[in-house]
PDB file as gemmi writes it, atoms N, CA and C in Angstrom:
CRYST1    1.000    1.000    1.000  90.00  90.00  90.00 P 1                      
ATOM      1  N   UNK A   1       0.832  -1.193   0.000  1.00  0.00           N  
ATOM      2  CA  UNK A   1       0.000   0.000   0.000  1.00  0.00           C  
ATOM      3  C   UNK A   1       0.873   1.252   0.000  1.00  0.00           C  
ATOM      4  N   UNK A   2       1.962   1.203   0.746  1.00  0.00           N  
ATOM      5  CA  UNK A   2       2.876   2.338   0.808  1.00  0.00           C  
ATOM      6  C   UNK A   2       3.445   2.622  -0.568  1.00  0.00           C  
ATOM      7  N   UNK A   3       3.792   1.562  -1.315  1.00  0.00           N  
ATOM      8  CA  UNK A   3       4.352   1.735  -2.656  1.00  0.00           C  
ATOM      9  C   UNK A   3       3.381   2.476  -3.561  1.00  0.00           C  
ATOM     10  N   UNK A   4       2.115   2.100  -3.538  1.00  0.00           N  
ATOM     11  CA  UNK A   4       1.124   2.748  -4.387  1.00  0.00           C  
ATOM     12  C   UNK A   4       0.920   4.198  -3.969  1.00  0.00           C  
ATOM     13  N   UNK A   5       0.878   4.477  -2.693  1.00  0.00           N  
ATOM     14  CA  UNK A   5       0.700   5.855  -2.229  1.00  0.00           C  
ATOM     15  C   UNK A   5       1.814   6.757  -2.742  1.00  0.00           C  
ATOM     16  N   UNK A   6       3.038   6.267  -2.742  1.00  0.00           N  
ATOM     17  CA  UNK A   6       4.161   7.044  -3.255  1.00  0.00           C  
ATOM     18  C   UNK A   6       4.033   7.318  -4.738  1.00  0.00           C  
ATOM     19  N   UNK A   7       3.585   6.343  -5.484  1.00  0.00           N  
ATOM     20  CA  UNK A   7       3.409   6.475  -6.929  1.00  0.00           C  
ATOM     21  C   UNK A   7       2.315   7.485  -7.248  1.00  0.00           C  
ATOM     22  N   UNK A   8       1.233   7.457  -6.488  1.00  0.00           N  
ATOM     23  CA  UNK A   8       0.102   8.346  -6.761  1.00  0.00           C  
ATOM     24  C   UNK A   8       0.459   9.808  -6.551  1.00  0.00           C  
ATOM     25  N   UNK A   9       1.501  10.080  -5.787  1.00  0.00           N  
ATOM     26  CA  UNK A   9       1.912  11.462  -5.533  1.00  0.00           C  
ATOM     27  C   UNK A   9       2.760  12.024  -6.662  1.00  0.00           C  
ATOM     28  N   UNK A  10       3.077  11.204  -7.654  1.00  0.00           N  
ATOM     29  CA  UNK A  10       3.883  11.652  -8.782  1.00  0.00           C  
ATOM     30  C   UNK A  10       3.082  12.537  -9.725  1.00  0.00           C  
ATOM     31  N   UNK A  11       3.736  12.963 -10.813  1.00  0.00           N  
ATOM     32  CA  UNK A  11       3.090  13.888 -11.748  1.00  0.00           C  
ATOM     33  C   UNK A  11       2.465  13.202 -12.957  1.00  0.00           C  
ATOM     34  N   UNK A  12       2.484  11.879 -12.994  1.00  0.00           N  
ATOM     35  CA  UNK A  12       1.888  11.149 -14.115  1.00  0.00           C  
ATOM     36  C   UNK A  12       0.511  10.615 -13.741  1.00  0.00           C  
ATOM     37  N   UNK A  13      -0.288  10.354 -14.776  1.00  0.00           N  
ATOM     38  CA  UNK A  13      -1.500   9.562 -14.577  1.00  0.00           C  
ATOM     39  C   UNK A  13      -1.053   8.172 -14.158  1.00  0.00           C  
ATOM     40  N   UNK A  14      -1.796   7.541 -13.289  1.00  0.00           N  
ATOM     41  CA  UNK A  14      -1.451   6.189 -12.856  1.00  0.00           C  
ATOM     42  C   UNK A  14      -2.642   5.278 -13.130  1.00  0.00           C  
ATOM     43  N   UNK A  15      -2.398   4.263 -13.942  1.00  0.00           N  
ATOM     44  CA  UNK A  15      -3.406   3.257 -14.241  1.00  0.00           C  
ATOM     45  C   UNK A  15      -3.031   1.992 -13.485  1.00  0.00           C  
ATOM     46  N   UNK A  16      -3.911   1.569 -12.602  1.00  0.00           N  
ATOM     47  CA  UNK A  16      -3.666   0.394 -11.772  1.00  0.00           C  
ATOM     48  C   UNK A  16      -4.547  -0.743 -12.271  1.00  0.00           C  
ATOM     49  N   UNK A  17      -3.927  -1.900 -12.452  1.00  0.00           N  
ATOM     50  CA  UNK A  17      -4.681  -3.092 -12.825  1.00  0.00           C  
ATOM     51  C   UNK A  17      -4.563  -4.110 -11.697  1.00  0.00           C  
ATOM     52  N   UNK A  18      -5.699  -4.607 -11.250  1.00  0.00           N  
ATOM     53  CA  UNK A  18      -5.740  -5.751 -10.349  1.00  0.00           C  
ATOM     54  C   UNK A  18      -6.074  -6.954 -11.222  1.00  0.00           C  
ATOM     55  N   UNK A  19      -5.230  -7.972 -11.168  1.00  0.00           N  
ATOM     56  CA  UNK A  19      -5.368  -9.116 -12.067  1.00  0.00           C  
ATOM     57  C   UNK A  19      -5.107 -10.417 -11.315  1.00  0.00           C  
ATOM     58  N   UNK A  20      -5.353 -11.520 -12.002  1.00  0.00           N  
ATOM     59  CA  UNK A  20      -4.986 -12.845 -11.509  1.00  0.00           C  
ATOM     60  C   UNK A  20      -4.366 -13.613 -12.672  1.00  0.00           C  
ATOM     61  N   UNK A  21      -3.339 -14.381 -12.391  1.00  0.00           N  
ATOM     62  CA  UNK A  21      -2.659 -15.120 -13.457  1.00  0.00           C  
ATOM     63  C   UNK A  21      -3.555 -16.172 -14.097  1.00  0.00           C  
ATOM     64  N   UNK A  22      -4.539 -16.659 -13.360  1.00  0.00           N  
ATOM     65  CA  UNK A  22      -5.439 -17.701 -13.863  1.00  0.00           C  
ATOM     66  C   UNK A  22      -6.639 -17.131 -14.624  1.00  0.00           C  
ATOM     67  N   UNK A  23      -6.756 -15.828 -14.701  1.00  0.00           N  
ATOM     68  CA  UNK A  23      -7.932 -15.161 -15.282  1.00  0.00           C  
ATOM     69  C   UNK A  23      -7.767 -14.974 -16.795  1.00  0.00           C  
ATOM     70  N   UNK A  24      -8.631 -15.598 -17.622  1.00  0.00           N  
ATOM     71  CA  UNK A  24      -8.510 -15.447 -19.073  1.00  0.00           C  
ATOM     72  C   UNK A  24      -8.763 -14.015 -19.550  1.00  0.00           C  
ATOM     73  N   UNK A  25      -9.636 -13.284 -18.883  1.00  0.00           N  
ATOM     74  CA  UNK A  25      -9.895 -11.890 -19.270  1.00  0.00           C  
ATOM     75  C   UNK A  25      -8.667 -11.022 -18.989  1.00  0.00           C  
ATOM     76  N   UNK A  26      -7.988 -11.313 -17.895  1.00  0.00           N  
ATOM     77  CA  UNK A  26      -6.751 -10.590 -17.564  1.00  0.00           C  
ATOM     78  C   UNK A  26      -5.684 -10.866 -18.618  1.00  0.00           C  
ATOM     79  N   UNK A  27      -5.598 -12.109 -19.049  1.00  0.00           N  
ATOM     80  CA  UNK A  27      -4.615 -12.484 -20.065  1.00  0.00           C  
ATOM     81  C   UNK A  27      -4.892 -11.771 -21.387  1.00  0.00           C  
ATOM     82  N   UNK A  28      -6.171 -11.604 -21.729  1.00  0.00           N  
ATOM     83  CA  UNK A  28      -6.526 -10.879 -22.958  1.00  0.00           C  
ATOM     84  C   UNK A  28      -6.182  -9.397 -22.845  1.00  0.00           C  
ATOM     85  N   UNK A  29      -6.297  -8.855 -21.644  1.00  0.00           N  
ATOM     86  CA  UNK A  29      -6.042  -7.426 -21.445  1.00  0.00           C  
ATOM     87  C   UNK A  29      -4.548  -7.087 -21.386  1.00  0.00           C  
ATOM     88  N   UNK A  30      -3.709  -8.060 -21.063  1.00  0.00           N  
ATOM     89  CA  UNK A  30      -2.277  -7.777 -20.881  1.00  0.00           C  
ATOM     90  C   UNK A  30      -1.646  -7.090 -22.095  1.00  0.00           C  
ATOM     91  N   UNK A  31      -1.772  -7.627 -23.326  1.00  0.00           N  
ATOM     92  CA  UNK A  31      -1.142  -6.945 -24.464  1.00  0.00           C  
ATOM     93  C   UNK A  31      -1.763  -5.576 -24.744  1.00  0.00           C  
ATOM     94  N   UNK A  32      -3.046  -5.430 -24.480  1.00  0.00           N  
ATOM     95  CA  UNK A  32      -3.710  -4.133 -24.660  1.00  0.00           C  
ATOM     96  C   UNK A  32      -3.120  -3.122 -23.686  1.00  0.00           C  
ATOM     97  N   UNK A  33      -3.004  -3.516 -22.442  1.00  0.00           N  
ATOM     98  CA  UNK A  33      -2.442  -2.632 -21.421  1.00  0.00           C  
ATOM     99  C   UNK A  33      -0.985  -2.298 -21.736  1.00  0.00           C  
ATOM    100  N   UNK A  34      -0.233  -3.272 -22.210  1.00  0.00           N  
ATOM    101  CA  UNK A  34       1.167  -3.039 -22.582  1.00  0.00           C  
ATOM    102  C   UNK A  34       1.274  -2.000 -23.694  1.00  0.00           C  
ATOM    103  N   UNK A  35       0.417  -2.092 -24.707  1.00  0.00           N  
ATOM    104  CA  UNK A  35       0.451  -1.130 -25.817  1.00  0.00           C  
ATOM    105  C   UNK A  35       0.057   0.268 -25.353  1.00  0.00           C  
ATOM    106  N   UNK A  36      -0.998   0.357 -24.549  1.00  0.00           N  
ATOM    107  CA  UNK A  36      -1.439   1.666 -24.047  1.00  0.00           C  
ATOM    108  C   UNK A  36      -0.336   2.293 -23.198  1.00  0.00           C  
ATOM    109  N   UNK A  37       0.310   1.486 -22.381  1.00  0.00           N  
ATOM    110  CA  UNK A  37       1.409   1.993 -21.553  1.00  0.00           C  
ATOM    111  C   UNK A  37       2.550   2.508 -22.434  1.00  0.00           C  
ATOM    112  N   UNK A  38       2.929   1.740 -23.428  1.00  0.00           N  
ATOM    113  CA  UNK A  38       4.041   2.115 -24.309  1.00  0.00           C  
ATOM    114  C   UNK A  38       3.727   3.384 -25.097  1.00  0.00           C  
ATOM    115  N   UNK A  39       2.506   3.485 -25.607  1.00  0.00           N  
ATOM    116  CA  UNK A  39       2.119   4.631 -26.429  1.00  0.00           C  
ATOM    117  C   UNK A  39       1.959   5.918 -25.619  1.00  0.00           C  
ATOM    118  N   UNK A  40       1.789   5.805 -24.311  1.00  0.00           N  
ATOM    119  CA  UNK A  40       1.527   6.976 -23.469  1.00  0.00           C  
ATOM    120  C   UNK A  40       2.545   7.129 -22.345  1.00  0.00           C  
ATOM    121  N   UNK A  41       3.733   6.581 -22.529  1.00  0.00           N  
ATOM    122  CA  UNK A  41       4.710   6.511 -21.441  1.00  0.00           C  
ATOM    123  C   UNK A  41       5.158   7.873 -20.914  1.00  0.00           C  
ATOM    124  N   UNK A  42       4.999   8.937 -21.710  1.00  0.00           N  
ATOM    125  CA  UNK A  42       5.415  10.264 -21.247  1.00  0.00           C  
ATOM    126  C   UNK A  42       4.574  10.745 -20.070  1.00  0.00           C  
ATOM    127  N   UNK A  43       3.329  10.349 -20.035  1.00  0.00           N  
ATOM    128  CA  UNK A  43       2.437  10.875 -18.997  1.00  0.00           C  
ATOM    129  C   UNK A  43       1.621   9.802 -18.272  1.00  0.00           C  
ATOM    130  N   UNK A  44       1.873   8.520 -18.567  1.00  0.00           N  
ATOM    131  CA  UNK A  44       1.108   7.438 -17.943  1.00  0.00           C  
ATOM    132  C   UNK A  44       2.041   6.418 -17.309  1.00  0.00           C  
ATOM    133  N   UNK A  45       1.731   6.053 -16.090  1.00  0.00           N  
ATOM    134  CA  UNK A  45       2.442   4.977 -15.398  1.00  0.00           C  
ATOM    135  C   UNK A  45       1.437   3.878 -15.108  1.00  0.00           C  
ATOM    136  N   UNK A  46       1.794   2.645 -15.433  1.00  0.00           N  
ATOM    137  CA  UNK A  46       0.921   1.500 -15.197  1.00  0.00           C  
ATOM    138  C   UNK A  46       1.501   0.660 -14.064  1.00  0.00           C  
ATOM    139  N   UNK A  47       0.647   0.312 -13.125  1.00  0.00           N  
ATOM    140  CA  UNK A  47       1.032  -0.555 -12.014  1.00  0.00           C  
ATOM    141  C   UNK A  47       0.079  -1.741 -11.989  1.00  0.00           C  
ATOM    142  N   UNK A  48       0.637  -2.925 -11.793  1.00  0.00           N  
ATOM    143  CA  UNK A  48      -0.167  -4.148 -11.781  1.00  0.00           C  
ATOM    144  C   UNK A  48      -0.028  -4.837 -10.427  1.00  0.00           C  
ATOM    145  N   UNK A  49      -1.154  -5.314  -9.915  1.00  0.00           N  
ATOM    146  CA  UNK A  49      -1.159  -6.002  -8.629  1.00  0.00           C  
ATOM    147  C   UNK A  49      -1.906  -7.322  -8.762  1.00  0.00           C  
ATOM    148  N   UNK A  50      -1.219  -8.395  -8.442  1.00  0.00           N  
ATOM    149  CA  UNK A  50      -1.789  -9.743  -8.484  1.00  0.00           C  
ATOM    150  C   UNK A  50      -2.662  -9.942  -7.243  1.00  0.00           C  
ATOM    151  N   UNK A  51      -3.926 -10.278  -7.447  1.00  0.00           N  
ATOM    152  CA  UNK A  51      -4.840 -10.416  -6.307  1.00  0.00           C  
ATOM    153  C   UNK A  51      -4.505 -11.616  -5.429  1.00  0.00           C  
ATOM    154  N   UNK A  52      -3.718 -12.549  -5.953  1.00  0.00           N  
ATOM    155  CA  UNK A  52      -3.370 -13.735  -5.178  1.00  0.00           C  
ATOM    156  C   UNK A  52      -2.091 -13.561  -4.355  1.00  0.00           C  
ATOM    157  N   UNK A  53      -1.424 -12.431  -4.504  1.00  0.00           N  
ATOM    158  CA  UNK A  53      -0.201 -12.179  -3.737  1.00  0.00           C  
ATOM    159  C   UNK A  53      -0.578 -11.672  -2.348  1.00  0.00           C  
ATOM    160  N   UNK A  54      -0.117 -12.332  -1.302  1.00  0.00           N  
ATOM    161  CA  UNK A  54      -0.495 -11.941   0.070  1.00  0.00           C  
ATOM    162  C   UNK A  54      -0.172 -10.487   0.397  1.00  0.00           C  
ATOM    163  N   UNK A  55       0.902  -9.954  -0.182  1.00  0.00           N  
ATOM    164  CA  UNK A  55       1.281  -8.569   0.115  1.00  0.00           C  
ATOM    165  C   UNK A  55       0.298  -7.542  -0.450  1.00  0.00           C  
ATOM    166  N   UNK A  56      -0.605  -7.970  -1.322  1.00  0.00           N  
ATOM    167  CA  UNK A  56      -1.584  -7.049  -1.911  1.00  0.00           C  
ATOM    168  C   UNK A  56      -2.944  -7.085  -1.219  1.00  0.00           C  
ATOM    169  N   UNK A  57      -3.083  -7.864  -0.174  1.00  0.00           N  
ATOM    170  CA  UNK A  57      -4.377  -8.030   0.495  1.00  0.00           C  
ATOM    171  C   UNK A  57      -4.953  -6.704   1.005  1.00  0.00           C  
ATOM    172  N   UNK A  58      -4.119  -5.844   1.569  1.00  0.00           N  
ATOM    173  CA  UNK A  58      -4.614  -4.557   2.080  1.00  0.00           C  
ATOM    174  C   UNK A  58      -5.155  -3.689   0.952  1.00  0.00           C  
ATOM    175  N   UNK A  59      -4.463  -3.701  -0.192  1.00  0.00           N  
ATOM    176  CA  UNK A  59      -4.940  -2.937  -1.351  1.00  0.00           C  
ATOM    177  C   UNK A  59      -6.287  -3.452  -1.834  1.00  0.00           C  
ATOM    178  N   UNK A  60      -6.430  -4.767  -1.895  1.00  0.00           N  
ATOM    179  CA  UNK A  60      -7.693  -5.368  -2.342  1.00  0.00           C  
ATOM    180  C   UNK A  60      -8.843  -4.939  -1.447  1.00  0.00           C  
ATOM    181  N   UNK A  61      -8.607  -4.946  -0.162  1.00  0.00           N  
ATOM    182  CA  UNK A  61      -9.645  -4.533   0.786  1.00  0.00           C  
ATOM    183  C   UNK A  61      -9.915  -3.038   0.701  1.00  0.00           C  
ATOM    184  N   UNK A  62      -8.863  -2.238   0.615  1.00  0.00           N  
ATOM    185  CA  UNK A  62      -9.016  -0.786   0.583  1.00  0.00           C  
ATOM    186  C   UNK A  62      -9.825  -0.339  -0.639  1.00  0.00           C  
ATOM    187  N   UNK A  63      -9.506  -0.916  -1.797  1.00  0.00           N  
ATOM    188  CA  UNK A  63     -10.193  -0.538  -3.036  1.00  0.00           C  
ATOM    189  C   UNK A  63     -11.386  -1.440  -3.349  1.00  0.00           C  
ATOM    190  N   UNK A  64     -11.696  -2.340  -2.447  1.00  0.00           N  
ATOM    191  CA  UNK A  64     -12.850  -3.235  -2.574  1.00  0.00           C  
ATOM    192  C   UNK A  64     -12.882  -3.957  -3.918  1.00  0.00           C  
ATOM    193  N   UNK A  65     -11.798  -4.619  -4.210  1.00  0.00           N  
ATOM    194  CA  UNK A  65     -11.670  -5.361  -5.463  1.00  0.00           C  
ATOM    195  C   UNK A  65     -12.417  -6.679  -5.317  1.00  0.00           C  
ATOM    196  N   UNK A  66     -13.403  -6.880  -6.186  1.00  0.00           N  
ATOM    197  CA  UNK A  66     -14.228  -8.082  -6.108  1.00  0.00           C  
ATOM    198  C   UNK A  66     -14.187  -8.916  -7.378  1.00  0.00           C  
ATOM    199  N   UNK A  67     -13.636  -8.351  -8.448  1.00  0.00           N  
ATOM    200  CA  UNK A  67     -13.527  -9.109  -9.695  1.00  0.00           C  
ATOM    201  C   UNK A  67     -12.275  -8.655 -10.438  1.00  0.00           C  
ATOM    202  N   UNK A  68     -11.853  -9.494 -11.368  1.00  0.00           N  
ATOM    203  CA  UNK A  68     -10.669  -9.165 -12.160  1.00  0.00           C  
ATOM    204  C   UNK A  68     -10.953  -9.371 -13.637  1.00  0.00           C  
ATOM    205  N   UNK A  69     -10.317  -8.594 -14.473  1.00  0.00           N  
ATOM    206  CA  UNK A  69      -9.452  -7.485 -14.108  1.00  0.00           C  
ATOM    207  C   UNK A  69     -10.264  -6.278 -13.647  1.00  0.00           C  
ATOM    208  N   UNK A  70      -9.690  -5.524 -12.740  1.00  0.00           N  
ATOM    209  CA  UNK A  70     -10.263  -4.244 -12.332  1.00  0.00           C  
ATOM    210  C   UNK A  70      -9.204  -3.180 -12.566  1.00  0.00           C  
ATOM    211  N   UNK A  71      -9.630  -2.087 -13.180  1.00  0.00           N  
ATOM    212  CA  UNK A  71      -8.733  -0.985 -13.505  1.00  0.00           C  
ATOM    213  C   UNK A  71      -9.151   0.257 -12.732  1.00  0.00           C  
ATOM    214  N   UNK A  72      -8.159   0.952 -12.190  1.00  0.00           N  
ATOM    215  CA  UNK A  72      -8.376   2.223 -11.510  1.00  0.00           C  
ATOM    216  C   UNK A  72      -7.451   3.236 -12.160  1.00  0.00           C  
ATOM    217  N   UNK A  73      -7.963   4.425 -12.446  1.00  0.00           N  
ATOM    218  CA  UNK A  73      -7.142   5.490 -13.009  1.00  0.00           C  
ATOM    219  C   UNK A  73      -7.088   6.630 -12.010  1.00  0.00           C  
ATOM    220  N   UNK A  74      -5.868   7.081 -11.725  1.00  0.00           N  
ATOM    221  CA  UNK A  74      -5.658   8.160 -10.767  1.00  0.00           C  
ATOM    222  C   UNK A  74      -5.059   9.362 -11.475  1.00  0.00           C  
ATOM    223  N   UNK A  75      -5.588  10.536 -11.160  1.00  0.00           N  
ATOM    224  CA  UNK A  75      -5.083  11.802 -11.692  1.00  0.00           C  
ATOM    225  C   UNK A  75      -4.806  12.714 -10.509  1.00  0.00           C  
ATOM    226  N   UNK A  76      -3.567  13.149 -10.391  1.00  0.00           N  
ATOM    227  CA  UNK A  76      -3.139  14.001  -9.281  1.00  0.00           C  
ATOM    228  C   UNK A  76      -3.531  13.399  -7.930  1.00  0.00           C  
ATOM    229  N   UNK A  77      -3.394  12.091  -7.813  1.00  0.00           N  
ATOM    230  CA  UNK A  77      -3.651  11.397  -6.561  1.00  0.00           C  
ATOM    231  C   UNK A  77      -5.090  10.999  -6.309  1.00  0.00           C  
ATOM    232  N   UNK A  78      -6.010  11.461  -7.137  1.00  0.00           N  
ATOM    233  CA  UNK A  78      -7.429  11.146  -6.955  1.00  0.00           C  
ATOM    234  C   UNK A  78      -7.878  10.080  -7.951  1.00  0.00           C  
ATOM    235  N   UNK A  79      -8.696   9.154  -7.482  1.00  0.00           N  
ATOM    236  CA  UNK A  79      -9.259   8.150  -8.383  1.00  0.00           C  
ATOM    237  C   UNK A  79     -10.325   8.819  -9.235  1.00  0.00           C  
ATOM    238  N   UNK A  80     -10.148   8.756 -10.565  1.00  0.00           N  
ATOM    239  CA  UNK A  80     -11.076   9.425 -11.478  1.00  0.00           C  
ATOM    240  C   UNK A  80     -11.889   8.447 -12.325  1.00  0.00           C  
ATOM    241  N   UNK A  81     -11.515   7.177 -12.290  1.00  0.00           N  
ATOM    242  CA  UNK A  81     -12.222   6.194 -13.116  1.00  0.00           C  
ATOM    243  C   UNK A  81     -11.957   4.803 -12.574  1.00  0.00           C  
ATOM    244  N   UNK A  82     -12.958   3.951 -12.732  1.00  0.00           N  
ATOM    245  CA  UNK A  82     -12.848   2.554 -12.299  1.00  0.00           C  
ATOM    246  C   UNK A  82     -13.711   1.702 -13.217  1.00  0.00           C  
ATOM    247  N   UNK A  83     -13.171   0.556 -13.601  1.00  0.00           N  
ATOM    248  CA  UNK A  83     -13.951  -0.378 -14.403  1.00  0.00           C  
ATOM    249  C   UNK A  83     -13.407  -1.781 -14.204  1.00  0.00           C  
ATOM    250  N   UNK A  84     -14.304  -2.738 -14.198  1.00  0.00           N  
ATOM    251  CA  UNK A  84     -13.917  -4.146 -14.122  1.00  0.00           C  
ATOM    252  C   UNK A  84     -14.291  -4.828 -15.426  1.00  0.00           C  
ATOM    253  N   UNK A  85     -13.496  -5.803 -15.808  1.00  0.00           N  
ATOM    254  CA  UNK A  85     -13.783  -6.581 -17.002  1.00  0.00           C  
ATOM    255  C   UNK A  85     -12.955  -6.155 -18.198  1.00  0.00           C  
ATOM    256  N   UNK A  86     -13.140  -6.903 -19.270  1.00  0.00           N  
ATOM    257  CA  UNK A  86     -12.427  -6.626 -20.518  1.00  0.00           C  
ATOM    258  C   UNK A  86     -12.942  -5.360 -21.173  1.00  0.00           C  
ATOM    259  N   UNK A  87     -12.065  -4.733 -21.946  1.00  0.00           N  
ATOM    260  CA  UNK A  87     -12.452  -3.602 -22.783  1.00  0.00           C  
ATOM    261  C   UNK A  87     -11.497  -3.559 -23.967  1.00  0.00           C  
ATOM    262  N   UNK A  88     -11.873  -2.816 -24.972  1.00  0.00           N  
ATOM    263  CA  UNK A  88     -11.019  -2.706 -26.149  1.00  0.00           C  
ATOM    264  C   UNK A  88      -9.882  -1.723 -25.869  1.00  0.00           C  
ATOM    265  N   UNK A  89      -8.881  -1.782 -26.712  1.00  0.00           N  
ATOM    266  CA  UNK A  89      -7.773  -0.832 -26.597  1.00  0.00           C  
ATOM    267  C   UNK A  89      -8.280   0.595 -26.776  1.00  0.00           C  
ATOM    268  N   UNK A  90      -9.222   0.776 -27.686  1.00  0.00           N  
ATOM    269  CA  UNK A  90      -9.780   2.104 -27.932  1.00  0.00           C  
ATOM    270  C   UNK A  90     -10.508   2.642 -26.696  1.00  0.00           C  
ATOM    271  N   UNK A  91     -11.254   1.787 -26.024  1.00  0.00           N  
ATOM    272  CA  UNK A  91     -11.967   2.216 -24.817  1.00  0.00           C  
ATOM    273  C   UNK A  91     -10.991   2.625 -23.721  1.00  0.00           C  
ATOM    274  N   UNK A  92      -9.949   1.846 -23.542  1.00  0.00           N  
ATOM    275  CA  UNK A  92      -8.961   2.159 -22.517  1.00  0.00           C  
ATOM    276  C   UNK A  92      -8.205   3.437 -22.874  1.00  0.00           C  
ATOM    277  N   UNK A  93      -7.829   3.557 -24.116  1.00  0.00           N  
ATOM    278  CA  UNK A  93      -7.124   4.754 -24.590  1.00  0.00           C  
ATOM    279  C   UNK A  93      -7.979   6.005 -24.382  1.00  0.00           C  
ATOM    280  N   UNK A  94      -9.264   5.890 -24.640  1.00  0.00           N  
ATOM    281  CA  UNK A  94     -10.189   7.017 -24.458  1.00  0.00           C  
ATOM    282  C   UNK A  94     -10.195   7.500 -23.007  1.00  0.00           C  
ATOM    283  N   UNK A  95     -10.195   6.580 -22.069  1.00  0.00           N  
ATOM    284  CA  UNK A  95     -10.194   6.957 -20.644  1.00  0.00           C  
ATOM    285  C   UNK A  95      -8.897   7.656 -20.272  1.00  0.00           C  
ATOM    286  N   UNK A  96      -7.782   7.138 -20.772  1.00  0.00           N  
ATOM    287  CA  UNK A  96      -6.483   7.745 -20.479  1.00  0.00           C  
ATOM    288  C   UNK A  96      -6.405   9.147 -21.088  1.00  0.00           C  
ATOM    289  N   UNK A  97      -6.832   9.282 -22.329  1.00  0.00           N  
ATOM    290  CA  UNK A  97      -6.784  10.579 -23.026  1.00  0.00           C  
ATOM    291  C   UNK A  97      -7.616  11.645 -22.320  1.00  0.00           C  
ATOM    292  N   UNK A  98      -8.704  11.241 -21.731  1.00  0.00           N  
ATOM    293  CA  UNK A  98      -9.602  12.193 -21.066  1.00  0.00           C  
ATOM    294  C   UNK A  98      -8.895  12.969 -19.955  1.00  0.00           C  
ATOM    295  N   UNK A  99      -7.941  12.338 -19.283  1.00  0.00           N  
ATOM    296  CA  UNK A  99      -7.278  12.971 -18.138  1.00  0.00           C  
ATOM    297  C   UNK A  99      -5.831  13.356 -18.425  1.00  0.00           C  
ATOM    298  N   UNK A 100      -5.437  13.271 -19.641  1.00  0.00           N  
ATOM    299  CA  UNK A 100      -4.063  13.574 -20.051  1.00  0.00           C  
ATOM    300  C   UNK A 100      -3.674  14.997 -19.761  1.00  0.00           C  
TER     301      UNK A 100                                                      
END                                                                             
C-alpha cells in the first residue's frame, strides 16, 4: 500500500490493474495494457497487482476489489475512473486521453 501511495503522488496519470494469473480476461487485457502503456509513457504509469499475492491483500480490501481485471485510473492522486472486465484498446485509450 505504501508503494502505491508514493506512486500516486507523482506527476503522471497512474493506471492500476488488479489481475490474476489464472484469469482469461486478464490475459486478454495484458497486451492491450502493454500497448497503451508504451504509447503513453510520457504521462502514464501502469502498475499491476496480483490479487493472489499476500502482500496485496490490504490494497484489495481498501479498493474493494471483487472481480478481475479491475482498472483504476488516478489523476493528481485522486481516483477518477474505475472499471472491471475486458475492454477494447480504444476504450482504454479514451479513458487515459480524457485525463491527459
